[in-house]
Every structure is written in structure tokens, then in C-alpha cells.
C-alpha positions as a printed NumPy array, in Angstrom:
array([[-11.435,  36.719, -77.088],
       [ -8.729,  37.749, -79.217],
       [ -5.123,  37.789, -77.93 ],
       [ -4.717,  41.514, -78.558],
       [ -7.806,  42.276, -76.575],
       [ -6.536,  40.056, -73.802],
       [ -3.192,  41.84 , -73.684],
       [ -4.812,  45.17 , -73.745],
       [ -7.181,  44.051, -70.898],
       [ -4.041,  43.046, -68.784],
       [ -2.493,  46.391, -69.314],
       [ -5.279,  48.252, -67.631],
       [ -4.419,  49.41 , -64.142],
       [ -7.582,  48.015, -62.517],
       [ -7.026,  44.504, -63.984],
       [ -3.349,  44.511, -63.012],
       [ -4.286,  45.413, -59.403],
       [ -6.869,  42.632, -59.236],
       [ -4.494,  40.074, -60.843],
       [ -1.754,  41.085, -58.407],
       [ -4.135,  40.721, -55.44 ],
       [ -5.371,  37.323, -56.635],
       [ -1.869,  35.98 , -57.137],
       [ -0.782,  37.423, -53.859],
       [ -3.598,  35.657, -52.008],
       [ -2.903,  32.417, -53.79 ],
       [  0.832,  32.559, -52.825],
       [ -0.001,  33.669, -49.342],
       [ -2.485,  30.825, -48.97 ],
       [  0.03 ,  28.306, -50.109],
       [  2.624,  29.869, -47.784],
       [  0.186,  29.585, -44.871],
       [ -0.653,  26.045, -45.758],
       [  2.922,  24.798, -46.104],
       [  5.054,  27.099, -43.956],
       [  3.002,  28.68 , -41.094],
       [  0.428,  25.863, -40.473],
       [  2.981,  23.259, -39.403],
       [  4.477,  25.842, -37.055],
       [  1.108,  26.705, -35.615],
       [  0.346,  22.986, -35.131],
       [  3.693,  22.502, -33.455],
       [  2.943,  25.412, -31.127],
       [ -0.485,  23.95 , -30.131],
       [  0.96 ,  20.427, -29.655],
       [  3.779,  21.837, -27.502],
       [  1.285,  23.804, -25.401],
       [ -0.754,  20.581, -24.944],
       [  2.343,  18.639, -24.054],
       [  3.398,  21.48 , -21.638],
       [ -0.02 ,  21.151, -19.799],
       [  0.279,  17.323, -19.627],
       [  3.828,  17.653, -18.195],
       [  2.6  ,  20.226, -15.644],
       [ -0.047,  17.694, -14.559],
       [  2.485,  14.933, -14.326],
       [  4.763,  17.262, -12.366],
       [  1.984,  18.007,  -9.885],
       [  1.26 ,  14.248,  -9.571],
       [  4.977,  13.571,  -9.015],
       [  5.173,  16.298,  -6.404],
       [  2.186,  14.818,  -4.573],
       [  3.81 ,  11.374,  -4.617],
       [  7.122,  12.885,  -3.424],
       [  5.184,  14.592,  -0.601],
       [  3.528,  11.335,   0.362],
       [  6.905,   9.612,   0.493],
       [  8.31 ,  12.426,   2.664],
       [  5.225,  12.069,   4.98 ],
       [  5.779,   8.348,   5.167],
       [  9.484,   8.849,   5.826],
       [  8.65 ,  11.238,   8.707],
       [  6.112,   8.798,  10.17 ],
       [  8.787,   6.062,   9.928],
       [ 11.272,   8.353,  11.665],
       [  8.666,   8.965,  14.395],
       [  8.024,   5.21 ,  14.887],
       [ 11.599,   4.052,  14.219],
       [ 12.304,   3.379,  17.914],
       [  9.042,   1.366,  18.162],
       [  9.713,  -0.98 ,  15.211],
       [ 11.514,  -3.365,  17.494],
       [  8.215,  -3.85 ,  19.332],
       [  6.683,  -4.996,  16.035],
       [  9.37 ,  -7.624,  15.696],
       [  8.643,  -8.841,  19.136],
       [  4.908,  -8.876,  18.57 ],
       [  5.187, -10.889,  15.356],
       [  8.585, -12.457,  15.067],
       [ 10.067, -13.823,  11.826],
       [ 10.302, -17.343,  13.215],
       [  7.807, -19.454,  15.207],
       [  9.789, -19.027,  18.512],
       [  7.912, -22.094,  19.846],
       [  9.986, -22.521,  22.959],
       [  9.71 , -18.875,  23.955],
       [  5.926, -18.82 ,  23.325],
       [  5.47 , -22.026,  25.461],
       [  7.659, -20.644,  28.219],
       [  5.688, -17.358,  28.208],
       [  2.384, -19.235,  28.593],
       [  3.854, -21.597,  31.225],
       [  5.321, -18.818,  33.344],
       [  2.199, -16.669,  33.049],
       [  0.007, -19.583,  34.118],
       [  2.315, -20.237,  37.082],
       [  2.345, -16.539,  38.071],
       [ -1.452, -16.283,  37.841],
       [ -1.995, -19.324,  39.986],
       [ -3.235, -21.791,  37.292],
       [ -1.978, -25.321,  37.579],
       [ -1.04 , -26.576,  34.124],
       [ -2.003, -30.171,  33.505],
       [ -1.227, -30.368,  29.744],
       [  0.081, -28.239,  26.891],
       [ -0.017, -29.157,  23.228],
       [  1.052, -27.341,  20.092],
       [ -0.721, -27.821,  16.808],
       [  0.51 , -27.237,  13.184],
       [  3.763, -25.36 ,  13.255],
       [  5.59 , -24.96 ,   9.937],
       [  9.328, -25.307,  10.505],
       [ 10.164, -25.927,   6.883],
       [ 10.145, -22.29 ,   5.703],
       [ 13.171, -20.852,   7.517],
       [ 13.379, -17.58 ,   5.566],
       [  9.716, -16.857,   6.009],
       [  7.192, -16.343,   3.222],
       [  6.358, -12.746,   4.296],
       [  2.796, -13.753,   5.108],
       [  1.6  , -14.029,   8.632],
       [  1.324, -17.572,   9.856],
       [ -0.158, -19.011,  13.046],
       [ -0.016, -21.958,  15.402],
       [ -2.107, -22.872,  18.354],
       [ -1.169, -23.786,  21.912],
       [ -3.755, -25.924,  23.679],
       [ -3.697, -25.544,  27.472],
       [ -5.435, -27.654,  30.029],
       [ -5.278, -26.363,  33.535],
       [ -6.99 , -26.288,  36.95 ],
       [ -7.696, -23.192,  38.99 ],
       [-10.321, -20.506,  39.767],
       [-12.1  , -18.063,  37.568],
       [-10.095, -15.271,  39.088],
       [ -6.847, -17.132,  38.218],
       [ -8.215, -17.536,  34.67 ],
       [ -9.044, -13.815,  34.447],
       [ -5.52 , -12.938,  35.69 ],
       [ -3.887, -15.412,  33.215],
       [ -5.837, -14.116,  30.189],
       [ -5.072, -10.5  ,  31.1  ],
       [ -1.391, -11.271,  31.472],
       [ -1.227, -13.192,  28.165],
       [ -2.907, -10.39 ,  26.276],
       [ -0.473,  -7.797,  27.803],
       [  2.591,  -9.659,  26.667],
       [  4.557,  -8.211,  23.752],
       [  4.251, -11.369,  21.639],
       [  0.939, -11.243,  19.843],
       [ -1.348, -13.912,  21.231],
       [ -5.132, -14.373,  20.895],
       [ -7.359, -16.497,  23.063],
       [ -9.368, -18.525,  20.473],
       [-11.512, -20.513,  22.851],
       [-12.144, -21.097,  26.501],
       [-13.728, -24.167,  27.971],
       [-14.673, -24.281,  31.687],
       [-15.947, -27.375,  33.427],
       [-16.334, -28.422,  37.017],
       [-15.529, -32.101,  37.333],
       [-15.834, -32.064,  41.133],
       [-16.998, -29.657,  43.797],
       [-14.449, -26.858,  44.415],
       [-12.254, -27.35 ,  41.365],
       [-12.527, -25.751,  37.916],
       [-10.984, -27.404,  34.862],
       [-10.033, -24.833,  32.173],
       [ -9.235, -25.579,  28.508],
       [ -7.81 , -22.724,  26.446],
       [ -6.707, -22.443,  22.805],
       [ -4.141, -19.642,  22.348],
       [ -3.24 , -18.587,  18.799],
       [  0.083, -16.938,  18.228],
       [  1.569, -15.394,  15.072],
       [  4.816, -15.322,  13.195],
       [  6.155, -14.27 ,   9.772]])
């Protein structure tokens, strides 16, 4: 094509309109690509982040509600927490535990013949935070009714004790020899 024909072609109204429209769409596409697209991506990313934050907010609210519920439960049982300290003390309290068993045996009519204590850890004065145990071995004489009264009284005491084993023998007519292993707990 000749340059004169090309210039004449560009001077036609129809070609000028098409050329203007083509350049407009090219510039508009470039504008969309470099100016509007990042803004749209930012809007979508912010919307996604807003949804994630709303979910985290709901989770945080649920956790806060749980903490408030735990706090109200603690307030309800605050007066009874002292009983927990009595049930599982922070030290072995060996003398107190033995005295409780001795006095309970005496009150129930059992005649104690021997008491032994096995494996008490006195080294850890601060406490490890884990529940530890020791056993009190009790040999006594008495009747089955006395034994029943003794076990019932031991289990009703505030200090947590568990009867691990009971041995009953009759060495002679009319007497019952009783061997008990009592396990007690401390922190």
C-alpha cells in the first residue's frame, strides 16, 4: 500500500472510529490490568482475611465463654477447695494418717497388734505436682463387725484412703486376726 492511500484510509470517518475504539480498548485493558486488577485482588484478599478474623473472633469468644464458665464453677466450689486439700494434702502427713487409722481402729473396737508404713518419699518437700502414695499395713484382732465399722469409718474420713487388701484368718476359736493394707495419697 502506498502511504497516500494509507493516509486517505485513516481520514475516513469509519476507520477513525474503529481505530479510536481499538486504541481505547487497548488502553482500557492495560489500565484494568495495572490499576484496577490489584485493587480488586486487594478487596478479595481483605474479604477473605475478614472472614478468617471473624472465625477467629468466634473461636476467641467461645474460649472466653469457657473461661467465664470455669470461673463461675470455681466460684461455686471455692468454699469446698479446702476439702480437696484435706483429701489429698501436699505433704505425706504420715503422723496424722497413722493417728487417724489408730483412733479409728480404737473407736471401732479393733485391737491393733502392729502397724507398718511402706515407701514414703520425704525428699521432695515442694511436691512434684503428681499424686504419690504410701501404704499403711495394719495387723489387728477383732470381729467382722468391728472390721466393717473400721472400714466404713476409714472411708468416710476426709483424708483420701483406699483399702487395698484385707486378710482374715482365725488362728484360734473365737478370735479373728485381720490384716489390712491401706493406701493413702499426697501431692
